[in-house]
C-alpha positions as CSV (number, residue, x, y, z in Angstrom):
1,M,-13.1,-12.0,-2.6
2,E,-16.8,-12.0,-3.5
3,R,-17.1,-8.3,-3.2
4,L,-14.3,-7.9,-5.8
5,N,-16.1,-10.1,-8.3
6,K,-19.3,-8.1,-8.0
7,T,-17.8,-5.1,-9.7
8,G,-16.4,-7.3,-12.4
9,P,-12.9,-7.5,-13.7
10,A,-11.1,-4.3,-14.7
11,A,-11.7,-3.7,-18.4
12,K,-8.7,-3.1,-20.6
13,L,-8.8,0.3,-22.2
14,T,-7.9,1.0,-25.8
15,D,-5.5,3.7,-26.8
16,A,-8.4,5.7,-28.1
17,Q,-10.2,5.4,-24.8
18,K,-7.1,6.4,-22.9
19,K,-6.7,9.4,-25.1
20,E,-10.3,10.5,-24.7
21,L,-10.1,10.1,-20.9
22,A,-6.9,12.3,-20.9
23,E,-8.7,14.9,-23.0
24,L,-11.7,14.9,-20.7
25,D,-9.3,15.3,-17.7
26,S,-7.6,18.2,-19.4
27,L,-10.9,19.9,-20.5
28,Y,-12.5,19.6,-17.0
29,A,-9.3,20.8,-15.3
30,S,-9.5,23.9,-17.4
31,K,-13.2,24.4,-16.8
32,I,-12.7,24.1,-13.0
33,A,-9.8,26.5,-13.1
34,Q,-11.8,29.0,-15.1
35,R,-14.6,28.9,-12.6
36,E,-12.2,29.1,-9.7
37,I,-10.5,32.2,-11.1
38,F,-13.8,33.9,-11.7
39,L,-15.2,33.1,-8.3
40,K,-12.0,33.9,-6.5
41,G,-12.1,37.4,-8.2
42,E,-15.7,37.8,-6.9
43,L,-14.6,36.6,-3.5
44,A,-11.9,39.2,-3.4
45,K,-14.4,41.9,-4.2
46,A,-16.7,40.7,-1.5
47,E,-13.9,40.6,1.0
48,A,-12.8,44.1,0.1
49,G,-16.3,45.3,0.6
50,G,-16.7,43.5,3.9
51,D,-19.8,41.6,2.7
52,F,-19.6,38.5,4.8
53,E,-22.8,37.1,3.5
54,A,-21.6,37.3,-0.1
55,I,-18.3,35.7,0.9
56,Q,-20.1,32.7,2.3
57,Q,-22.4,32.5,-0.7
58,I,-19.4,32.6,-3.1
59,Q,-17.5,30.0,-1.2
60,K,-20.5,27.7,-1.3
61,Q,-21.0,28.3,-5.0
62,L,-17.3,27.6,-5.6
63,T,-17.6,24.3,-3.7
64,S,-20.8,23.4,-5.4
65,E,-19.6,24.1,-8.9
66,R,-16.4,22.2,-8.4
67,K,-18.3,19.1,-7.2
68,S,-20.8,19.5,-10.1
69,L,-18.0,19.6,-12.7
70,Q,-16.2,16.7,-11.0
71,A,-19.4,14.6,-11.1
72,E,-20.0,15.5,-14.7
73,L,-16.4,14.5,-15.6
74,E,-16.8,11.1,-13.8
75,E,-20.0,10.5,-15.7
76,K,-18.4,11.2,-19.0
77,K,-15.4,9.1,-18.2
78,E,-17.6,6.2,-17.2
79,K,-19.3,6.3,-20.6
80,V,-15.9,6.2,-22.3
81,R,-14.9,3.2,-20.2
82,Q,-18.1,1.2,-21.1
83,P,-17.6,-1.5,-23.7
84,G,-18.5,0.0,-27.1
85,G,-17.5,3.5,-25.9
86,K,-19.8,6.5,-25.7
């Protein structure tokens, strides 16, 4: 029970905040998809060329960029959720 109170009660979001959160989700979903499409194209080229080192590097880059964009999204969403907004 005490652990729940440490984080505080869940704040009610306004309609504007909900809309902004949905827009952020949509924007970042498209950013992630765009990077995945590009890097998967590069991955296909590396696989066709048999460059195993490049394959590993591209896979790591894909994972890293996905995590980075997710972290950026969560940071922006947290700012929206704060009282007073942005």
